[in-house]
N, C-alpha and C positions, 0 to 999 in steps of 0.2 A: 604401913609403918615399917621402916627398916629395923632389923634387929640391932641391938647394942653390940659393942665390942665383945662383951662377955657372952652374949647370945651367939655371936658368930663363932667364938672359940668353942662353945659347947656344941654347936652344930657341926663344926669342923671335926671335933673329936668323935662325934657320933658317926660321921662319914668314914673316919679312919677305922673305927671299930667295925663298921659294916663291911669294909673291904676285907678284913680278916675273917669275918663270918661267912662271906660269900666265897672266899678263896678255899676254905677247908673242904667243902664238897668237890670243888673243881680239882683240887690236888688228889683227892681220894678216887674219884670216879672217872676223871678225864685227864690224867697227867700228861698224856701225849698230845692232847688238843688244848691245853691250858692257854698257851700264847695266842693261838688263833681265836679261842673263845673270848679272850680279852680284847682282841682286835675287833671282833664283832660288837662287843660291848662298847667299845670306843665309838663305833659308828652310831649305835643306838643313843649313846649319851650326847653325841653331837646333834642328833635330830630332835632331841627333847625340846630345846628352846623354840625352834621355828614351828614345830608341830603344836606345842602348847599355845603359842600365840595365834596360830591359824585356827585352831579349834575354838578358841574363845571368840574370835571375830565372827566365826560362822554362827555361834550361838546368838550373837547380837544382830545377825543378818546384815553385817557390813559387806558392802559390795567390794571395796578396794582393800585387799589384804596385802599390805606391803611388808613382806618379810625381807629384812636386810640381806643383801647379797653376801655379806660376810658370814652369815649363819649357814647359808647353803654352801658356801665355799669351805667352811669347816667340815661339813658332811662329806663333801667331795674329797677333801684332804684325808679324812679318816678312812675313806674307801681305798685310797692309795696306800695307806698304812696296812690295811687288811690284805691287799694284794701282795705287798712286801712281806708280810708275815707268812704268806703261803709259799712264796718262791725263794726267799732267802734261806741260807743255812740256819739251823735252829738257834744258835747262839746270837747271830746277827738279828734274826727275827725277834727274839726276846728283847734285845737291846732297843730295837726300833720301837716296839710296842711300849716298853717301859718308858722310853724318852717321850713318846707321844702322850702317855698318861701324865708324865711329870710336868709337861708344859701346858696341859689342858686347864689347870687351875687359874692360869692367867686369864683365859677366856671366861671362866666361871665368875671370877671376882670382878672383872671389868665389864661384865655383860649387863646391859640394861634390859630387864625383862619386858619393859613396856607396859602400857595400860591394858593391853589386850591379852596379857599372859595369864594363864591359870595356875602358874607355879607359885608356891608360897615364898615369902620374902627370905626365908632361911634356906631355900633350895641351893643357891649358889655356894654357900659356905659348906653345907653338907656334901655337895658334889665335889668341891675342892678337896675336902678331907678324904673322901673316897678315892679321888684321882691320885692323890699323893700316896695313899695306902697301897693301891694297886701297883703304882710305879715302884715303890719300895719292895713289895713282895716279889715282883718280877726281877728286880735287880739282885736280890739276895739268893735267888734260885740257883742251885749248883748243878742241877741236872740239865742235860742238853735236849730236853724235849721241846718240841714245837707245839 
């Protein structure tokens, strides 16, 4: 059962709050690696959907696990963002990673989890809130740390 509009708003707000909660220790303990850490997080976030679908299909002993190419394409694109975060100047790297997190909610909200997914119905909304929170936190950062 899909969450209601109110449920999605609450889930999105939860994701937004979670982004601030995760960012605090990153800023404190890894300020010079914050952008690249978020680039790694972007790759992990992109892999969640295909891995969750694949894992459930294995539990059912399904032979044909057809993971859409767009999901693996998203993982490959986030790897390119990670490489960009490592080689670009710090300000450009931060902007690239922030922009990538900012457009990721489109994928989250339009994503069909499918019958084989182990993700809860509220996951895309929580993830979209988190994505926008991270994008905002990276955008307002004034230091030039990568």
